[in-house]
BARO-195703 format. One record per atom (N, C-alpha, C): residue number from 1; atom name; x, y, z negated. Coordinates in steps of 0.001 Angstrom, whole numbers, plus 524288, in hexadecimal, padded with zeros to 5 digits. Atoms other than C-alpha are relative to their C-alpha. Layout:
[NUM,CA,[X,Y,Z]]
...
END
This chain:
[1,N,[7FFBE,802A9,80508]]
[1,CA,[7FEFB,85478,8608B]]
[1,C,[7FB44,7FC61,7FF91]]
[2,N,[8040E,80409,8003D]]
[2,CA,[7F741,84820,85E30]]
[2,C,[7FDDB,7FFA0,7FA73]]
[3,N,[80276,80006,8052B]]
[3,CA,[7EDC8,84923,852CF]]
[3,C,[7FF1D,7FA73,7FE05]]
[4,N,[800EB,8056C,801AB]]
[4,CA,[7EB19,83A74,852B3]]
[4,C,[804FD,7FDAE,7FDB4]]
[5,N,[7FB06,801F5,80212]]
[5,CA,[7F97F,8374B,850B1]]
[5,C,[80138,8023A,7FAAA]]
[6,N,[7FF1C,7FD87,8051A]]
[6,CA,[7FA8F,840F7,8458A]]
[6,C,[7FC3E,7FDC6,7FBF3]]
[7,N,[803DE,80233,8039C]]
[7,CA,[7EE04,83BD7,83F69]]
[7,C,[80171,7FA6F,7FE73]]
[8,N,[7FE79,80561,80148]]
[8,CA,[7F2F8,82DE0,84052]]
[8,C,[80464,7FFEE,7FC06]]
[9,N,[7FBA6,7FFCF,803BB]]
[9,CA,[7FF82,8317F,83949]]
[9,C,[7FE2A,801C2,7FAA3]]
[10,N,[801FA,7FE0C,80507]]
[10,CA,[7F83D,83906,82EB6]]
[10,C,[7FD04,7FBB7,7FD1E]]
[11,N,[8030D,80432,80276]]
[11,CA,[7EEF5,82DA0,82C2F]]
[11,C,[80399,7FBB2,7FDF9]]
[12,N,[7FC7C,80440,80192]]
[12,CA,[7F9AE,8234F,82BE1]]
[12,C,[80394,801C2,7FB96]]
[13,N,[7FC58,7FE2F,803FE]]
[13,CA,[80354,82B65,82414]]
[13,C,[7FD3A,80104,7FAD9]]
[14,N,[802EB,7FF0D,804D2]]
[14,CA,[7F8EE,82F90,81A47]]
[14,C,[7FE9F,7FB00,7FD23]]
[15,N,[80171,804FC,8027E]]
[15,CA,[7F44B,821A1,817CA]]
[15,C,[804CD,7FD32,7FDD5]]
[16,N,[7FB43,802B6,801C6]]
[16,CA,[80209,81BFB,816E0]]
[16,C,[8028C,802E9,7FB78]]
[17,N,[7FDBE,7FCF7,8044E]]
[17,CA,[806D2,82725,80E46]]
[17,C,[7FCF6,7FF1F,7FAF4]]
[18,N,[8032E,80101,804B7]]
[18,CA,[7FB6C,82515,804DC]]
[18,C,[800EA,7FA82,7FDEE]]
[19,N,[7FEF3,8055F,8019A]]
[19,CA,[7FDFD,81662,804B7]]
[19,C,[80525,7FFAB,7FD04]]
[20,N,[7FAF3,8003C,8029F]]
[20,CA,[80C44,81844,80135]]
[20,C,[8000F,80338,7FAF9]]
[21,N,[8007A,7FD20,804E7]]
[21,CA,[808AB,8226C,7F704]]
[21,C,[7FD93,7FC84,7FBC9]]
[22,N,[80262,803A9,803B3]]
[22,CA,[7FFD1,8185C,7F07C]]
[22,C,[803BE,7FB8E,7FEA7]]
[23,N,[7FC38,8042B,8010A]]
[23,CA,[80A59,80DFA,7F1E6]]
[23,C,[80442,801E7,7FC49]]
[24,N,[7FBF2,7FDDA,80370]]
[24,CA,[81447,816DA,7EB4D]]
[24,C,[7FE12,80039,7FA5D]]
[25,N,[80249,7FFDB,80541]]
[25,CA,[80B0A,81851,7DFB7]]
[25,C,[7FE1E,7FAA9,7FE2B]]
[26,N,[801C4,8055B,80106]]
[26,CA,[8082C,80998,7E001]]
[26,C,[7FA28,8000D,7FEBC]]
[27,N,[8059A,7FF6C,800B9]]
[27,CA,[7F9CA,80C70,7E188]]
[27,C,[7FD28,7FEAC,80515]]
[28,N,[8024E,8017C,7FB01]]
[28,CA,[7F64D,8057F,7EE2F]]
[28,C,[7FA9F,7FD93,7FF36]]
[29,N,[8050E,802A6,80051]]
[29,CA,[7E847,80181,7F0A9]]
[29,C,[80094,7FA4C,80183]]
[30,N,[7FFB8,80596,7FED1]]
[30,CA,[7E596,7F2F9,7F17F]]
[30,C,[7FF31,7FEEB,805C9]]
[31,N,[8014A,800F0,7FA8D]]
[31,CA,[7E026,7F3F6,7FF3D]]
[31,C,[80132,804E0,80338]]
[32,N,[7FE6B,7FB53,7FD0F]]
[32,CA,[7E6D6,7FD4E,808DC]]
[32,C,[7FCEB,800E1,80505]]
[33,N,[80315,7FFA5,7FB2F]]
[33,CA,[7DBBD,7FD14,812DF]]
[33,C,[7FF9E,8059E,801F7]]
[34,N,[80098,7FA8B,7FE5B]]
[34,CA,[7D9D4,80BD4,81306]]
[34,C,[80503,801EF,8029B]]
[35,N,[7FB08,7FE52,7FDC2]]
[35,CA,[7E848,80E32,8158C]]
[35,C,[800F6,7FD66,80544]]
[36,N,[7FF38,802C3,7FB16]]
[36,CA,[7E8CD,803CF,82019]]
[36,C,[7FC84,8022F,80450]]
[37,N,[80394,7FDD8,7FC17]]
[37,CA,[7DCE7,8096F,8270A]]
[37,C,[801DC,80565,801CE]]
[38,N,[7FE12,7FAD9,7FE87]]
[38,CA,[7E249,8174A,826A5]]
[38,C,[804D5,7FF9F,8037A]]
[39,N,[7FB44,80098,7FCE0]]
[39,CA,[7EF73,812E6,82BD9]]
[39,C,[7FEAF,7FDBD,8055A]]
[40,N,[8018B,8023A,7FAF0]]
[40,CA,[7E907,80AB0,83680]]
[40,C,[7FD75,8042B,80373]]
[41,N,[80259,7FBB2,7FCFE]]
[41,CA,[7E0F2,81686,83AB4]]
[41,C,[80447,803A2,80203]]
[42,N,[7FBAE,7FCAB,7FE55]]
[42,CA,[7ED57,81EA8,83B12]]
[42,C,[80339,7FD8C,8045A]]
[43,N,[7FD14,802B7,7FBDC]]
[43,CA,[7F45A,8145F,8433F]]
[43,C,[7FCE9,80018,80516]]
[44,N,[80340,7FFDA,7FB43]]
[44,CA,[7E8F2,813C9,84CC7]]
[44,C,[8000E,8057A,80267]]
[45,N,[7FF9C,7FAA2,7FE01]]
[45,CA,[7E90D,822A7,84DEE]]
[45,C,[80555,800F5,80281]]
[46,N,[7FAC9,7FF5E,7FDD3]]
[46,CA,[7F7B9,82246,8502A]]
[46,C,[8009C,7FD36,80533]]
[47,N,[7FFC2,802DF,7FB0C]]
[47,CA,[7F67B,817E7,85AB4]]
[47,C,[7FCDF,802D0,80438]]
[48,N,[8032A,7FD05,7FC4A]]
[48,CA,[7EBB8,81FE3,8612E]]
[48,C,[80305,804C0,801F8]]
[49,N,[7FCF2,7FB6B,7FE89]]
[49,CA,[7F444,82BF8,86115]]
[49,C,[804A6,7FE7C,80366]]
[50,N,[7FB65,801BF,7FD1F]]
[50,CA,[80019,82486,865FF]]
[50,C,[7FE80,7FE1E,8056C]]
[51,N,[801B2,8021C,7FAF4]]
[51,CA,[7F87D,81DC8,870ED]]
[51,C,[7FDCB,80436,80395]]
[52,N,[80252,7FBDF,7FCC5]]
[52,CA,[7F1F9,82A63,87585]]
[52,C,[8041C,802FC,80314]]
[53,N,[7FBD4,7FD6F,7FD22]]
[53,CA,[7FF0C,82FC7,879BE]]
[53,C,[800F0,8059F,7FE6D]]
[54,N,[7FF1E,7FA9C,801AC]]
[54,CA,[7FD35,83D29,873B9]]
[54,C,[80451,8001F,7FBF1]]
[55,N,[7FBB9,8011D,80393]]
[55,CA,[805C8,83849,868C9]]
[55,C,[80143,8042C,7FC07]]
[56,N,[7FE06,7FCDE,80448]]
[56,CA,[809C4,83DD9,85BF7]]
[56,C,[804A5,7FD0B,7FDD3]]
[57,N,[7FB71,80297,80244]]
[57,CA,[816B3,83B0F,8557C]]
[57,C,[7FE87,7FD11,7FB04]]
[58,N,[801A4,80283,804E2]]
[58,CA,[80F19,836DE,84962]]
[58,C,[7FD12,7FAE8,800E1]]
[59,N,[802FE,804C8,7FEFF]]
[59,CA,[80708,82C20,84FEE]]
[59,C,[80355,7FB16,7FF73]]
[60,N,[7FCD5,804BC,800D9]]
[60,CA,[81243,8223B,850CD]]
[60,C,[8017F,7FF2D,7FA48]]
[61,N,[7FEDB,80082,80598]]
[61,CA,[815AB,82529,8429D]]
[61,C,[7FB4F,7FDC5,7FD14]]
[62,N,[804C4,801FF,8027E]]
[62,CA,[8079B,822AD,83E97]]
[62,C,[7FF4B,7FA3A,8013D]]
[63,N,[8008B,8057F,7FE73]]
[63,CA,[8075E,815E7,84635]]
[63,C,[803FA,7FCA5,7FD11]]
[64,N,[7FBE3,80307,802A4]]
[64,CA,[8144D,81138,8408F]]
[64,C,[7FF23,7FF91,7FA28]]
[65,N,[800E5,80007,805A9]]
[65,CA,[81175,81525,8328B]]
[65,C,[7FB26,7FCD2,7FE9D]]
[66,N,[804D8,802DD,80107]]
[66,CA,[803AB,80FAC,83341]]
[66,C,[800A1,7FA29,8009C]]
[67,N,[7FF28,805A2,7FF36]]
[67,CA,[807BD,8028A,838D8]]
[67,C,[8039C,7FDBF,7FBCF]]
[68,N,[7FC7D,801C9,80426]]
[68,CA,[812BB,8018F,82EE7]]
[68,C,[7FCFC,7FF44,7FAE0]]
[69,N,[80324,80081,804C2]]
[69,CA,[80936,80417,823AE]]
[69,C,[7FC4D,7FB57,8005D]]
[70,N,[803A4,80463,7FF73]]
[70,CA,[7FF3D,7FA74,8290C]]
[70,C,[802D6,7FAC8,7FF98]]
[71,N,[7FCEC,804CD,8007D]]
[71,CA,[809C7,7F00E,82A71]]
[71,C,[8014B,7FEEC,7FA4A]]
[72,N,[7FE9A,800CA,80580]]
[72,CA,[80E53,7F226,81C7E]]
[72,C,[7FB40,7FEAD,7FCA4]]
[73,N,[80491,800F4,8034F]]
[73,CA,[8009B,7F25C,816D6]]
[73,C,[7FD90,7FAAD,800F2]]
[74,N,[80241,80524,7FEEE]]
[74,CA,[7FC67,7E5D6,81DA4]]
[74,C,[803B6,7FB86,7FEB5]]
[75,N,[7FC42,80433,80110]]
[75,CA,[808E5,7DE2D,81AE0]]
[75,C,[8028C,80073,7FAA7]]
[76,N,[7FD84,7FF2F,8050B]]
[76,CA,[80CDC,7E37B,80D93]]
[76,C,[7FDEA,7FC5C,7FBCA]]
[77,N,[801B1,80376,8043F]]
[77,CA,[80B58,7DCBF,8006B]]
[77,C,[7FA63,800FD,7FE51]]
[78,N,[8056C,7FEEA,80164]]
[78,CA,[7FE2B,7E34E,7FE46]]
[78,C,[7FC27,7FD4D,8039B]]
[79,N,[80372,80294,7FC41]]
[79,CA,[7F8BE,7DC13,80A17]]
[79,C,[7FF16,7FA45,7FEA0]]
[80,N,[80099,80582,8016A]]
[80,CA,[7FA34,7CEB3,803AD]]
[80,C,[7FB8C,7FF55,7FC1C]]
[81,N,[80434,80128,803AF]]
[81,CA,[7F095,7C80F,7FA9D]]
[81,C,[801FA,8001D,7FA63]]
[82,N,[7FDDE,7FF91,80546]]
[82,CA,[7F8A5,7CBB0,7EEB5]]
[82,C,[7FC1E,802DC,7FC82]]
[83,N,[80386,7FD37,8037D]]
[83,CA,[7F18A,7D080,7E29A]]
[83,C,[80105,805DA,80052]]
[84,N,[7FF4B,7FA5D,7FF8B]]
[84,CA,[7EF43,7DF31,7E273]]
[84,C,[803CC,80213,7FBEE]]
[85,N,[7FC57,7FD98,803A4]]
[85,CA,[7F962,7E7BF,7DC21]]
[85,C,[7FCF4,802FB,7FBD3]]
[86,N,[802A4,7FD78,8045B]]
[86,CA,[7F65B,7EEE6,7CF9E]]
[86,C,[8004F,805E6,80096]]
[87,N,[80035,7FA5B,7FF50]]
[87,CA,[7F440,7FC7A,7D4FE]]
[87,C,[7FB08,80218,7FD8B]]
[88,N,[804AC,7FD87,80220]]
[88,CA,[7E9EE,80604,7D0D5]]
[88,C,[7FB23,7FDD5,802A9]]
[89,N,[8047A,80202,7FD13]]
[89,CA,[7E0F9,8009E,7DB7C]]
[89,C,[7FE8E,7FA83,7FE31]]
[90,N,[8010A,80557,801A0]]
[90,CA,[7E266,7F287,7D70A]]
[90,C,[7FE15,7FFCB,7FA5F]]
[91,N,[80176,8001C,80582]]
[91,CA,[7E0C5,7F5C2,7C89F]]
[91,C,[7FA4F,8018A,7FF2A]]
[92,N,[80572,7FE66,800A4]]
[92,CA,[7D34F,7FBA2,7CAD1]]
[92,C,[7FC41,7FB68,80018]]
[93,N,[803A0,80457,7FF67]]
[93,CA,[7CD54,7EEA7,7CE7F]]
[93,C,[800A9,7FBD0,7FBD3]]
[94,N,[7FF1E,803EC,8040E]]
[94,CA,[7D325,7E6BA,7C364]]
[94,C,[7FF8F,8027D,7FA9D]]
[95,N,[80098,7FDA7,8052D]]
[95,CA,[7CFB1,7E8E9,7B522]]
[95,C,[80525,8008D,7FD15]]
[96,N,[7FB11,7FFB2,802CE]]
[96,CA,[7DD16,7E5DF,7AF9C]]
[96,C,[8040C,7FCAB,802BA]]
[97,N,[7FBD4,802DC,7FD65]]
[97,CA,[7E9D7,7E1E7,7B5B5]]
[97,C,[80400,7FDFE,7FC10]]
[98,N,[7FC2F,801AB,803EC]]
[98,CA,[7F145,7DFEB,7A8FC]]
[98,C,[7FE2B,7FB14,7FD39]]
[99,N,[80185,804A7,802F0]]
[99,CA,[7F185,7D2B2,7A255]]
[99,C,[7FEFA,80167,7FA4B]]
[100,N,[8015A,7FEF1,80577]]
[100,CA,[7EBC8,7D24A,794B6]]
[100,C,[80281,7FBE7,7FC7D]]
[101,N,[7FD37,803A7,80369]]
[101,CA,[7F62D,7CA8C,78D98]]
[101,C,[802B2,80312,7FBB5]]
[102,N,[7FD1E,7FD8B,80444]]
[102,CA,[7FC94,7CD7A,780B0]]
[102,C,[8053D,7FD54,7FF7E]]
[103,N,[7FAD2,8024B,800B6]]
[103,CA,[80AC0,7CB59,77D91]]
[103,C,[800A6,7FE86,7FA50]]
[104,N,[7FEF2,801D2,8054D]]
[104,CA,[80F14,7C3C5,771B7]]
[104,C,[805D7,80039,7FEFB]]
[105,N,[7FA65,80014,80133]]
[105,CA,[81BFB,7C4B2,76AAD]]
[105,C,[80221,7FA76,800B3]]
[106,N,[7FD8A,8050D,7FF15]]
[106,CA,[8256C,7B9D3,76D8A]]
[106,C,[80073,7FCF7,7FAE4]]
[107,N,[7FF9A,80354,804A2]]
[107,CA,[82525,7AE64,763F5]]
[107,C,[80492,7FC46,80066]]
[108,N,[7FB7B,80374,7FF5E]]
[108,CA,[831BE,7A827,768A5]]
[108,C,[803CA,800D2,7FB7C]]
[109,N,[7FC2C,7FFC0,80449]]
[109,CA,[83B70,7A4E4,75DD9]]
[109,C,[804EE,7FD4E,801B7]]
[110,N,[7FB00,8028E,7FEDD]]
[110,CA,[84984,7A129,75E5B]]
[110,C,[7FFEA,7FA80,7FDA6]]
[111,N,[7FFE8,80559,80210]]
[111,CA,[84BF9,792AF,75C8E]]
[111,C,[8038A,7FFC4,7FB34]]
[112,N,[7FCF6,80030,804DA]]
[112,CA,[8513D,78EF4,74F06]]
[112,C,[80589,7FE07,800C8]]
[113,N,[7FABB,80218,7FF2F]]
[113,CA,[85D0D,787E1,754BB]]
[113,C,[803DC,8040D,801F0]]
[114,N,[7FC82,7FC13,7FDD3]]
[114,CA,[86290,79455,75ACE]]
[114,C,[80141,80451,7FC1D]]
[115,N,[7FEFA,7FBD1,803C5]]
[115,CA,[86283,79CC1,74E84]]
[115,C,[80572,7FF60,7FDBB]]
[116,N,[7FAA4,8001A,8020C]]
[116,CA,[87005,7A040,74998]]
[116,C,[80041,801D4,7FA74]]
END
């Protein structure tokens, strides 16, 4: 049994599972560097295990899942220069995200020519 292959799967699966848990709650951090680094470490461990020949059945899963996550995180809509979303992480840095406008009642009147 290859401990490196198992460790690679645990690292990758743990990071990706936590990312999707935060995504489900719509509470993603603005910068996913920590998740990307953890997944990259897991992929490197998986490649090491796979190349050593001792092999674990979990190493290819860690490599595939990790590369899939890295592809999605680098090419997804969060990778563009779009303004940050209004999650809990983004709201901490801004004092107020709501506009301060008041609504007025409508002053429109029916035209006198249309009254019956």
